Backbone as ProteinMPNN parsed JSONL, in Angstrom:
{"seq_chain_A": "TPVERTTLQVERQEFIDAVAGRLSDDYVLQTRANTRMLKAIEAGRGGLVELLTAYVLAHRYPDSQVHWSDTREGEEIDVWVEHDEFIRVIECKTDLAAAGVDKTRQQLLRKTGRFEPDRTVKGEVWTWELPAESAVESLEADDITVSCVTESSELNTSNTDDLSMLFSEFLPEITERHPLMPAPRYSY", "coords_chain_A": {"N_chain_A": [[-80.647, 268.839, 98.279], [-83.014, 266.425, 99.347], [-83.675, 263.017, 98.359], [-86.245, 261.199, 97.822], [-87.365, 257.993, 98.236], [-89.685, 255.685, 97.1], [-90.97, 252.519, 97.658], [-92.771, 249.998, 96.31], [-94.758, 247.127, 96.51], [-96.082, 244.793, 94.507], [-98.118, 242.161, 93.443], [-96.976, 239.688, 90.897], [-98.638, 239.038, 88.621], [-100.44, 241.136, 88.759], [-98.778, 243.355, 88.211], [-98.06, 242.723, 85.58], [-100.614, 242.853, 84.128], [-101.111, 245.481, 84.712], [-99.162, 246.796, 82.947], [-99.252, 245.574, 80.561], [-101.068, 246.434, 78.518], [-99.85, 248.838, 77.665], [-97.252, 248.158, 76.771], [-97.886, 246.375, 74.724], [-99.166, 248.098, 73.067], [-97.074, 249.714, 72.396], [-95.632, 247.887, 71.064], [-97.081, 247.132, 68.918], [-97.28, 249.481, 67.461], [-94.675, 249.904, 66.792], [-94.167, 247.738, 65.262], [-95.909, 248.214, 63.123], [-94.797, 250.454, 62.037], [-92.248, 249.412, 61.24], [-93.262, 247.599, 59.31], [-94.238, 249.362, 57.371], [-91.919, 250.711, 56.603], [-90.405, 248.597, 55.477], [-92.172, 247.876, 53.327], [-91.818, 250.246, 51.793], [-89.202, 250.134, 51.253], [-89.158, 247.826, 49.708], [-90.845, 248.774, 47.519], [-89.218, 250.684, 46.404], [-87.085, 249.06, 45.511], [-88.531, 247.501, 43.583], [-89.277, 249.581, 41.801], [-86.679, 250.257, 40.932], [-85.87, 247.945, 39.566], [-87.617, 247.826, 37.502], [-87.082, 250.211, 36.251], [-84.27, 249.791, 35.511], [-84.673, 247.778, 33.774], [-86.2, 248.746, 31.709], [-84.315, 250.509, 30.796], [-82.205, 248.803, 29.716], [-83.707, 247.495, 27.754], [-84.288, 249.651, 26.12], [-81.799, 249.921, 25.04], [-81.551, 247.561, 23.739], [-83.61, 247.46, 21.724], [-83.415, 249.834, 19.85], [-85.105, 250.854, 17.926], [-87.546, 251.095, 18.73], [-90.294, 251.872, 20.869], [-90.03, 252.299, 24.243], [-91.987, 251.72, 26.997], [-92.49, 252.782, 30.312], [-93.745, 251.856, 33.457], [-96.672, 252.299, 32.743], [-100.234, 252.443, 32.081], [-102.66, 250.257, 31.074], [-105.684, 249.921, 29.932], [-106.735, 250.061, 32.646], [-104.863, 248.42, 33.892], [-101.728, 248.156, 35.486], [-98.856, 248.157, 33.951], [-95.581, 247.175, 33.982], [-93.222, 247.369, 32.293], [-93.233, 247.801, 28.817], [-92.51, 247.094, 25.441], [-92.829, 248.541, 22.259], [-92.939, 247.809, 19.005], [-92.875, 247.9, 15.447], [-93.494, 245.24, 14.414], [-93.98, 243.657, 16.788], [-94.983, 243.28, 20.073], [-93.702, 243.556, 23.455], [-94.453, 242.581, 26.645], [-93.539, 243.248, 29.893], [-93.083, 241.896, 33.085], [-91.918, 242.793, 36.035], [-89.858, 241.706, 38.703], [-88.54, 241.73, 41.981], [-87.716, 239.559, 43.309], [-88.44, 236.536, 42.274], [-89.239, 234.112, 43.479], [-90.316, 234.829, 45.921], [-92.371, 236.7, 45.028], [-93.958, 234.701, 43.771], [-94.358, 232.3, 41.454], [-96.683, 231.117, 40.042], [-98.535, 233.109, 40.536], [-97.219, 235.402, 39.252], [-97.233, 234.399, 36.687], [-100.093, 234.439, 36.117], [-100.592, 237.324, 36.394], [-99.076, 238.218, 34.237], [-100.083, 236.951, 31.961], [-102.668, 238.039, 32.145], [-102.135, 240.706, 31.617], [-101.004, 240.665, 29.179], [-103.011, 240.171, 27.545], [-104.23, 242.664, 27.361], [-103.495, 243.899, 25.081], [-104.067, 244.531, 21.62], [-104.345, 242.092, 19.221], [-103.056, 242.639, 16.764], [-100.271, 242.715, 16.278], [-97.533, 240.422, 17.181], [-97.75, 239.542, 20.362], [-95.861, 239.093, 23.19], [-95.1, 237.627, 26.491], [-92.875, 238.533, 29.057], [-90.785, 237.833, 31.97], [-88.777, 239.851, 34.012], [-86.211, 239.922, 36.414], [-84.665, 240.709, 39.517], [-83.159, 239.073, 41.49], [-81.438, 236.152, 40.658], [-83.508, 233.751, 39.296], [-84.808, 230.496, 40.429], [-83.923, 227.497, 38.472], [-86.252, 225.72, 38.241], [-88.346, 227.478, 38.339], [-87.862, 229.084, 36.16], [-88.135, 227.149, 33.907], [-90.899, 226.465, 34.498], [-92.254, 228.868, 33.762], [-91.334, 229.22, 31.137], [-92.535, 226.901, 29.78], [-95.153, 228.236, 29.286], [-94.504, 229.853, 27.394], [-93.139, 232.014, 28.214], [-90.706, 234.236, 28.526], [-87.871, 234.495, 30.645], [-85.721, 236.751, 32.379], [-82.826, 238.053, 33.826], [-82.136, 241.136, 35.063], [-79.797, 242.025, 36.252], [-77.831, 240.522, 35.071], [-77.536, 241.417, 32.599], [-75.873, 242.385, 29.8], [-75.798, 244.956, 28.989], [-75.805, 246.41, 31.323], [-73.55, 245.553, 32.566], [-71.49, 246.404, 31.244], [-71.738, 249.204, 31.147], [-71.001, 252.524, 32.075], [-70.898, 255.07, 34.629], [-71.678, 257.46, 33.429], [-73.218, 256.548, 31.254], [-75.349, 255.409, 32.687], [-76.412, 257.531, 33.734], [-77.978, 258.599, 31.81], [-80.223, 256.95, 32.071], [-81.708, 258.085, 34.239], [-82.179, 260.605, 33.329], [-83.825, 260.254, 31.059], [-85.8, 258.547, 31.852], [-86.941, 258.987, 34.356], [-89.428, 261.056, 35.89], [-89.596, 264.709, 36.154], [-89.251, 266.368, 39.246], [-92.073, 266.433, 41.121], [-95.412, 267.065, 42.526], [-96.396, 264.598, 42.56], [-95.982, 261.16, 43.51], [-92.719, 259.837, 43.716], [-92.406, 257.123, 42.806], [-94.508, 256.547, 41.116], [-94.434, 257.47, 38.453], [-95.334, 259.445, 35.49], [-96.083, 258.022, 32.404], [-93.071, 257.229, 30.462], [-90.906, 257.409, 27.649], [-88.658, 255.682, 25.491], [-85.556, 256.936, 24.16]], "CA_chain_A": [[-81.952, 268.466, 98.231], [-83.037, 264.957, 99.631], [-84.349, 262.279, 97.175], [-87.308, 260.404, 98.433], [-87.565, 256.627, 97.397], [-90.787, 254.887, 97.696], [-91.074, 251.3, 97.156], [-94.132, 249.456, 96.054], [-94.661, 245.733, 96.088], [-97.186, 244.178, 93.859], [-98.006, 240.758, 92.783], [-96.483, 239.604, 89.459], [-99.76, 239.18, 87.583], [-101.02, 242.614, 88.88], [-97.999, 244.144, 87.467], [-98.289, 242.433, 84.156], [-101.932, 243.354, 83.761], [-100.995, 246.954, 84.588], [-98.241, 247.327, 81.947], [-99.352, 244.849, 79.288], [-101.616, 247.204, 77.457], [-98.93, 249.852, 77.218], [-96.182, 247.537, 76.14], [-98.426, 245.828, 73.525], [-99.525, 249.179, 72.107], [-95.722, 250.124, 71.781], [-95.113, 246.873, 70.067], [-97.908, 247.133, 67.71], [-96.859, 250.74, 66.735], [-93.298, 249.752, 66.257], [-94.29, 246.695, 64.085], [-96.581, 248.812, 61.897], [-93.794, 251.381, 61.504], [-91.284, 248.602, 60.605], [-93.843, 247.107, 57.954], [-94.44, 250.44, 56.375], [-90.691, 250.947, 55.981], [-90.104, 247.436, 54.638], [-92.957, 248.145, 52.117], [-91.231, 251.264, 50.934], [-87.998, 249.618, 50.695], [-89.579, 246.895, 48.544], [-91.374, 249.41, 46.396], [-88.098, 251.243, 45.837], [-86.343, 248.092, 44.788], [-89.233, 247.212, 42.427], [-89.047, 250.604, 40.857], [-85.313, 250.28, 40.335], [-85.883, 246.734, 38.628], [-88.475, 248.344, 36.343], [-86.158, 251.374, 35.542], [-83.09, 249.279, 34.87], [-85.265, 246.825, 32.719], [-86.475, 249.81, 30.622], [-82.948, 250.98, 30.258], [-81.707, 247.549, 28.947], [-84.61, 247.109, 26.527], [-84.17, 250.819, 25.18], [-80.631, 249.635, 24.294], [-81.704, 246.338, 22.821], [-84.624, 247.697, 20.709], [-83.493, 251.352, 19.588], [-86.016, 251.262, 16.829], [-88.848, 250.886, 19.291], [-90.739, 252.77, 22.138], [-90.064, 251.4, 25.536], [-92.854, 252.45, 27.955], [-92.211, 252.256, 31.759], [-94.82, 252.269, 34.477], [-97.795, 252.684, 31.971], [-101.61, 251.752, 32.366], [-103.259, 249.963, 29.82], [-107.107, 249.423, 30.291], [-106.843, 249.934, 34.035], [-103.755, 247.615, 34.317], [-100.457, 248.695, 35.51], [-97.808, 247.454, 33.054], [-94.289, 247.656, 34.521], [-92.466, 247.924, 31.094], [-93.595, 247.168, 27.519], [-91.747, 247.398, 24.255], [-93.704, 248.776, 21.13], [-92.221, 247.634, 17.904], [-93.806, 247.641, 14.348], [-93.862, 243.905, 14.427], [-94.27, 242.874, 18.0], [-94.985, 243.959, 21.489], [-93.164, 242.718, 24.536], [-95.067, 242.933, 27.892], [-92.628, 242.676, 30.838], [-93.428, 242.011, 34.503], [-90.759, 242.899, 36.738], [-89.906, 241.333, 40.035], [-87.219, 241.7, 42.527], [-87.413, 238.086, 43.726], [-89.638, 235.861, 41.593], [-89.799, 233.155, 44.335], [-91.157, 235.677, 46.846], [-93.586, 237.079, 44.314], [-94.918, 233.569, 43.48], [-94.297, 232.033, 40.023], [-97.886, 231.027, 39.569], [-99.216, 234.527, 40.514], [-96.624, 236.17, 38.271], [-97.773, 233.977, 35.415], [-101.325, 234.974, 35.935], [-100.544, 238.666, 36.114], [-98.539, 238.535, 32.891], [-101.052, 236.521, 30.98], [-103.756, 238.996, 32.043], [-101.708, 241.964, 31.067], [-100.605, 240.616, 27.736], [-104.281, 240.201, 26.985], [-104.746, 244.044, 27.199], [-103.105, 244.375, 23.824], [-104.722, 244.108, 20.378], [-103.438, 240.96, 18.531], [-102.482, 243.114, 15.417], [-98.832, 242.179, 16.188], [-97.239, 239.338, 18.15], [-97.624, 239.906, 21.746], [-95.258, 238.059, 24.096], [-94.71, 238.034, 27.747], [-91.466, 238.246, 29.678], [-90.461, 238.379, 33.281], [-87.543, 240.28, 34.331], [-85.997, 239.781, 37.879], [-83.371, 241.204, 40.113], [-82.488, 237.955, 41.838], [-81.456, 235.103, 39.51], [-84.613, 232.825, 39.699], [-84.493, 229.206, 40.398], [-84.219, 226.909, 37.332], [-87.603, 225.259, 38.072], [-89.172, 228.551, 37.997], [-87.732, 229.564, 34.732], [-88.777, 226.136, 33.357], [-92.301, 226.603, 34.588], [-92.673, 229.991, 32.907], [-90.966, 229.008, 29.536], [-93.519, 226.15, 29.36], [-96.158, 228.877, 28.74], [-93.828, 230.716, 26.308], [-92.784, 233.335, 28.864], [-89.186, 234.326, 28.668], [-87.301, 234.904, 31.931], [-84.368, 237.174, 32.245], [-82.412, 238.695, 35.065], [-81.603, 242.327, 34.856], [-78.447, 242.094, 36.864], [-76.971, 239.761, 34.199], [-77.581, 242.124, 31.252], [-74.577, 242.998, 29.276], [-75.804, 246.524, 29.012], [-75.371, 247.014, 32.746], [-72.191, 245.156, 32.983], [-70.459, 247.273, 30.453], [-72.118, 250.703, 31.447], [-70.371, 253.323, 33.219], [-71.96, 255.956, 35.241], [-72.216, 258.391, 32.295], [-74.252, 255.8, 30.541], [-76.498, 255.18, 33.538], [-77.127, 258.942, 34.1], [-79.201, 258.717, 30.994], [-81.47, 256.327, 32.731], [-82.359, 259.083, 35.243], [-82.748, 261.832, 32.712], [-84.805, 259.849, 30.234], [-87.17, 257.783, 32.337], [-87.503, 259.612, 35.757], [-90.034, 262.383, 35.595], [-89.157, 265.789, 36.923], [-89.761, 266.419, 40.628], [-93.384, 267.167, 41.081], [-96.114, 266.61, 43.716], [-96.627, 263.124, 42.394], [-95.047, 260.179, 44.278], [-91.648, 259.489, 42.706], [-92.558, 255.858, 42.257], [-95.605, 256.494, 40.352], [-94.309, 258.586, 37.409], [-96.168, 259.56, 34.2], [-95.379, 257.184, 31.359], [-91.954, 257.795, 29.791], [-90.503, 256.683, 26.468], [-87.139, 255.666, 25.078], [-85.046, 257.996, 23.11]], "C_chain_A": [[-82.095, 266.914, 98.367], [-83.767, 264.325, 98.506], [-85.116, 261.321, 98.212], [-87.52, 259.185, 97.567], [-88.773, 256.016, 98.003], [-90.781, 253.464, 96.942], [-92.4, 250.607, 97.373], [-94.034, 248.104, 95.706], [-96.109, 245.327, 95.59], [-97.077, 242.819, 93.361], [-97.681, 240.73, 91.354], [-97.536, 239.759, 88.575], [-100.434, 240.565, 87.589], [-100.142, 243.516, 88.048], [-97.923, 243.983, 85.89], [-99.479, 243.024, 83.601], [-101.754, 244.977, 83.869], [-100.19, 247.471, 83.353], [-98.459, 246.707, 80.623], [-100.051, 245.69, 78.193], [-100.608, 248.142, 76.904], [-97.782, 249.207, 76.202], [-96.614, 246.984, 74.746], [-98.637, 246.934, 72.553], [-98.126, 249.687, 71.538], [-95.371, 249.336, 70.754], [-95.794, 246.886, 68.739], [-97.428, 248.499, 66.906], [-95.553, 250.584, 66.097], [-93.399, 248.742, 65.033], [-95.017, 247.249, 62.93], [-95.626, 249.703, 61.219], [-92.779, 250.489, 60.65], [-91.903, 247.986, 59.228], [-93.93, 248.171, 57.056], [-93.105, 250.752, 55.842], [-90.323, 249.882, 55.116], [-90.859, 247.561, 53.223], [-92.27, 249.196, 51.243], [-90.021, 250.956, 50.394], [-88.235, 248.729, 49.44], [-90.065, 247.628, 47.312], [-90.199, 250.134, 45.683], [-87.292, 250.261, 45.004], [-87.087, 247.662, 43.587], [-89.235, 248.197, 41.383], [-87.779, 250.715, 40.297], [-85.374, 249.116, 39.327], [-86.615, 247.271, 37.337], [-87.603, 249.275, 35.482], [-85.071, 250.727, 34.897], [-83.505, 248.308, 33.654], [-85.489, 247.704, 31.459], [-85.253, 250.306, 30.074], [-82.323, 249.994, 29.23], [-82.432, 247.392, 27.657], [-84.514, 248.459, 25.529], [-82.914, 250.649, 24.402], [-80.744, 248.574, 23.249], [-82.669, 246.591, 21.62], [-84.525, 249.436, 20.589], [-84.489, 251.768, 18.745], [-87.378, 251.242, 17.413], [-88.976, 251.819, 20.385], [-90.712, 251.849, 23.298], [-90.88, 252.198, 26.539], [-92.688, 251.799, 29.383], [-93.474, 252.78, 32.534], [-96.124, 252.795, 33.777], [-98.983, 251.79, 32.563], [-102.137, 251.51, 31.175], [-104.695, 249.265, 30.282], [-107.185, 249.13, 31.8], [-105.732, 249.169, 34.656], [-102.479, 248.113, 34.296], [-99.498, 247.72, 34.828], [-96.485, 247.926, 33.542], [-93.484, 248.202, 33.339], [-92.978, 247.204, 29.878], [-92.89, 247.847, 26.383], [-92.811, 247.489, 23.108], [-92.803, 248.867, 19.881], [-93.35, 247.578, 16.813], [-94.327, 246.293, 14.281], [-94.395, 243.077, 15.546], [-94.412, 243.84, 19.003], [-94.572, 243.034, 22.615], [-93.718, 243.365, 25.827], [-94.217, 242.314, 29.048], [-93.186, 242.935, 32.365], [-92.165, 241.954, 35.273], [-90.908, 242.431, 38.179], [-88.404, 241.325, 40.754], [-86.767, 240.348, 42.965], [-88.672, 237.296, 43.206], [-90.167, 234.727, 42.681], [-90.705, 233.783, 45.435], [-92.538, 236.108, 46.292], [-94.504, 235.895, 44.016], [-94.916, 233.34, 42.003], [-95.614, 231.895, 39.366], [-98.792, 232.325, 39.509], [-98.552, 235.402, 39.48], [-97.058, 235.76, 36.926], [-99.031, 234.54, 35.063], [-101.37, 236.442, 35.606], [-100.181, 238.887, 34.701], [-99.428, 238.069, 31.839], [-102.248, 237.342, 30.876], [-103.44, 240.233, 31.42], [-101.32, 241.891, 29.615], [-102.001, 240.562, 26.938], [-105.04, 241.485, 26.854], [-104.317, 244.674, 25.814], [-103.843, 243.694, 22.639], [-103.668, 243.031, 19.601], [-103.103, 241.357, 17.136], [-101.121, 242.73, 15.244], [-98.647, 241.141, 17.323], [-97.035, 239.992, 19.408], [-97.025, 238.946, 22.62], [-94.894, 238.556, 25.45], [-93.405, 237.752, 28.319], [-91.469, 238.645, 31.124], [-89.037, 238.591, 33.426], [-87.281, 240.416, 35.796], [-84.714, 240.418, 38.269], [-82.442, 240.021, 40.515], [-82.572, 236.931, 40.628], [-82.467, 234.103, 40.081], [-84.133, 231.273, 39.677], [-84.921, 228.59, 38.926], [-85.605, 226.268, 37.158], [-88.583, 226.398, 37.826], [-89.075, 229.001, 36.659], [-88.31, 228.504, 33.828], [-90.186, 226.285, 33.296], [-92.897, 227.723, 33.698], [-92.394, 229.752, 31.451], [-91.956, 227.971, 29.085], [-94.802, 226.85, 28.847], [-95.574, 229.997, 27.832], [-93.394, 232.057, 26.858], [-91.338, 233.318, 29.027], [-88.812, 234.941, 30.103], [-85.968, 235.469, 31.779], [-84.07, 238.024, 33.517], [-81.664, 239.904, 34.716], [-80.23, 242.421, 35.13], [-77.435, 241.448, 35.88], [-76.962, 240.376, 32.869], [-76.37, 242.661, 30.994], [-74.554, 244.32, 29.136], [-75.581, 247.139, 30.157], [-74.002, 246.573, 32.995], [-71.162, 245.935, 32.258], [-70.777, 248.732, 30.586], [-71.177, 251.315, 32.477], [-71.31, 254.345, 33.698], [-72.425, 257.063, 34.307], [-73.408, 257.858, 31.504], [-75.545, 255.695, 31.423], [-77.128, 256.483, 33.84], [-78.3, 259.213, 33.077], [-80.318, 258.078, 31.381], [-82.274, 257.127, 33.429], [-83.063, 260.15, 34.411], [-83.976, 261.39, 31.726], [-85.972, 259.252, 30.771], [-87.695, 258.319, 33.646], [-88.186, 260.906, 35.404], [-89.422, 263.494, 36.466], [-89.735, 265.692, 38.29], [-91.096, 267.239, 40.631], [-94.112, 266.778, 42.449], [-96.412, 265.134, 43.587], [-95.605, 262.29, 43.243], [-94.005, 259.847, 43.308], [-91.633, 258.157, 42.121], [-93.621, 255.73, 41.352], [-95.518, 257.65, 39.284], [-95.264, 258.441, 36.188], [-95.428, 258.544, 33.277], [-94.317, 257.893, 30.634], [-91.54, 256.921, 28.616], [-89.123, 256.632, 26.195], [-86.864, 256.734, 24.143], [-84.975, 257.689, 21.769]], "O_chain_A": [[-81.432, 266.166, 97.648], [-84.434, 265.024, 97.744], [-84.616, 260.816, 99.217], [-87.804, 259.275, 96.373], [-88.892, 255.846, 99.216], [-90.595, 253.377, 95.728], [-93.019, 250.638, 98.436], [-93.347, 247.774, 94.739], [-97.127, 245.54, 96.247], [-96.022, 242.383, 92.9], [-98.056, 241.645, 90.62], [-97.413, 240.624, 87.709], [-100.914, 241.064, 86.571], [-100.636, 244.338, 87.276], [-97.759, 244.915, 85.103], [-99.36, 243.71, 82.586], [-102.323, 245.67, 83.026], [-100.547, 248.507, 82.793], [-97.939, 247.201, 79.622], [-99.631, 245.638, 77.037], [-100.519, 248.234, 75.68], [-97.495, 249.664, 75.095], [-95.884, 247.084, 73.759], [-98.348, 246.793, 71.364], [-98.029, 250.036, 70.362], [-94.898, 249.767, 69.702], [-95.227, 246.695, 67.664], [-97.237, 248.424, 65.692], [-95.32, 251.064, 64.987], [-92.791, 248.926, 63.978], [-94.782, 246.806, 61.806], [-95.584, 249.76, 59.99], [-92.511, 250.803, 59.491], [-91.22, 247.876, 58.21], [-93.686, 247.909, 55.879], [-93.046, 251.065, 54.653], [-89.914, 250.181, 53.994], [-90.275, 247.38, 52.155], [-92.17, 249.003, 50.032], [-89.68, 251.353, 49.279], [-87.64, 248.868, 48.372], [-89.774, 247.215, 46.189], [-90.195, 250.188, 44.453], [-86.859, 250.596, 43.902], [-86.438, 247.437, 42.565], [-89.202, 247.857, 40.2], [-87.684, 251.248, 39.192], [-84.907, 249.344, 38.212], [-86.124, 247.095, 36.222], [-87.433, 249.146, 34.269], [-84.855, 251.037, 33.726], [-82.752, 248.104, 32.702], [-85.027, 247.415, 30.355], [-85.187, 250.518, 28.863], [-81.989, 250.332, 28.095], [-81.836, 247.182, 26.6], [-84.647, 248.338, 24.311], [-82.831, 251.11, 23.264], [-80.201, 248.615, 22.145], [-82.507, 245.946, 20.584], [-85.347, 250.194, 21.104], [-84.811, 252.956, 18.74], [-88.344, 251.363, 16.659], [-88.031, 252.475, 20.823], [-91.302, 250.769, 23.306], [-90.463, 253.299, 26.898], [-92.733, 250.588, 29.601], [-94.073, 253.833, 32.316], [-96.644, 253.782, 34.298], [-98.865, 250.785, 33.264], [-102.143, 252.346, 30.272], [-104.744, 248.205, 30.906], [-107.652, 248.06, 32.19], [-105.606, 249.221, 35.879], [-102.014, 248.513, 33.229], [-99.423, 246.549, 35.198], [-96.288, 249.14, 33.502], [-93.093, 249.369, 33.357], [-93.143, 245.987, 29.961], [-92.705, 249.064, 26.39], [-93.631, 246.577, 23.0], [-92.036, 249.813, 19.704], [-94.514, 247.291, 17.092], [-95.535, 246.133, 14.103], [-95.079, 242.063, 15.402], [-94.059, 245.014, 18.894], [-95.025, 241.894, 22.715], [-93.484, 244.548, 26.076], [-94.151, 241.094, 29.201], [-93.644, 244.015, 32.739], [-91.397, 241.01, 35.087], [-91.922, 242.7, 38.822], [-87.358, 240.988, 40.198], [-85.575, 240.039, 42.985], [-89.785, 237.446, 43.71], [-91.367, 234.462, 42.75], [-91.752, 233.232, 45.778], [-93.605, 235.946, 46.885], [-95.723, 236.064, 44.009], [-95.471, 234.184, 41.299], [-95.797, 232.427, 38.272], [-99.612, 232.548, 38.619], [-99.282, 236.145, 38.824], [-97.254, 236.611, 36.059], [-99.21, 235.067, 33.966], [-102.069, 236.839, 34.673], [-100.851, 239.638, 33.994], [-99.546, 238.76, 30.828], [-102.859, 237.446, 29.813], [-104.28, 240.834, 30.75], [-101.304, 242.895, 28.904], [-102.04, 240.905, 25.757], [-106.178, 241.551, 26.39], [-104.715, 245.783, 25.457], [-104.176, 242.509, 22.66], [-102.455, 243.189, 19.461], [-102.867, 240.462, 16.324], [-100.745, 242.411, 14.116], [-99.454, 241.012, 18.244], [-96.227, 240.913, 19.532], [-97.672, 237.921, 22.832], [-94.449, 239.691, 25.622], [-92.858, 236.689, 28.026], [-92.065, 239.655, 31.498], [-88.187, 237.771, 33.08], [-88.125, 241.027, 36.451], [-83.808, 240.633, 37.463], [-81.293, 239.884, 40.096], [-83.498, 236.865, 39.82], [-82.315, 233.652, 41.216], [-83.189, 230.901, 38.98], [-85.908, 228.967, 38.294], [-86.115, 226.258, 36.038], [-89.578, 226.208, 37.127], [-90.086, 229.291, 36.019], [-89.019, 228.935, 32.919], [-90.752, 226.255, 32.203], [-93.89, 227.531, 32.997], [-93.227, 230.091, 30.61], [-92.299, 228.108, 27.911], [-95.527, 226.235, 28.066], [-96.246, 231.002, 27.597], [-93.286, 233.061, 26.153], [-90.797, 232.403, 29.648], [-89.498, 235.838, 30.592], [-85.103, 234.853, 31.156], [-84.958, 238.6, 34.146], [-80.603, 239.781, 34.104], [-79.477, 242.887, 34.275], [-76.266, 241.834, 35.891], [-76.331, 239.787, 31.992], [-75.789, 243.355, 31.828], [-73.486, 244.932, 29.14], [-75.192, 248.307, 30.169], [-73.296, 247.308, 33.686], [-70.029, 246.064, 32.722], [-69.967, 249.501, 30.067], [-70.703, 250.756, 33.466], [-72.428, 254.461, 33.196], [-73.55, 257.538, 34.457], [-74.377, 258.536, 31.16], [-76.661, 255.875, 30.935], [-78.31, 256.527, 34.182], [-79.319, 259.851, 33.342], [-81.412, 258.559, 31.084], [-83.494, 256.993, 33.335], [-84.204, 260.555, 34.632], [-84.98, 262.095, 31.624], [-87.068, 259.406, 30.232], [-88.857, 258.08, 33.975], [-87.621, 261.755, 34.714], [-88.769, 263.176, 37.459], [-90.694, 264.94, 38.468], [-91.213, 268.405, 40.252], [-93.487, 266.244, 43.365], [-96.675, 264.508, 44.613], [-94.523, 262.757, 43.597], [-94.321, 259.586, 42.148], [-90.99, 257.936, 41.095], [-93.646, 254.666, 40.734], [-96.323, 258.579, 39.22], [-95.883, 257.401, 35.965], [-94.234, 258.301, 33.449], [-94.523, 259.026, 30.199], [-91.842, 255.728, 28.638], [-88.393, 257.514, 26.647], [-87.705, 257.328, 23.468], [-84.575, 258.529, 20.964]]}, "name": "protein", "num_of_chains": 1, "seq": "TPVERTTLQVERQEFIDAVAGRLSDDYVLQTRANTRMLKAIEAGRGGLVELLTAYVLAHRYPDSQVHWSDTREGEEIDVWVEHDEFIRVIECKTDLAAAGVDKTRQQLLRKTGRFEPDRTVKGEVWTWELPAESAVESLEADDITVSCVTESSELNTSNTDDLSMLFSEFLPEITERHPLMPAPRYSY"}
């Protein structure tokens, strides 16, 4: 079977005008897909930081309840520790610099205000990435403690059996709900 070849010659600008719409549509669709994927990855990282923070705090405060991914007066609280004498409200960030130190401070101060002052209420920021010293100093000036979950001794000495408790205690059963928006869970 013979192959017929047709050659068409067009001006450069005519060609660009003819294909520009299609190329830009493909580019926009690909960019949107990449953005959605990066947001999902970041949400997963954020959920992991929250979960590991809850795990560490459950070990540090065995006589307290550790609440993870809870809502208080319409405000999402990443982690909070409820003790007879105090409440710790924790804002978790994968990267404090990327999240913004001032924005994080404002979020945390707003969230600590959701609790009754019948006990000492203190704010803390827990991160995945070790924050810059200037960021730590800035937050500590407002009496906000900064901790890096990856530096926690509870994780550095844990084996996989210990960490399996993390999933059984804090992760909800598989349901129709999105896995990163679980019902509130408590420490053991």
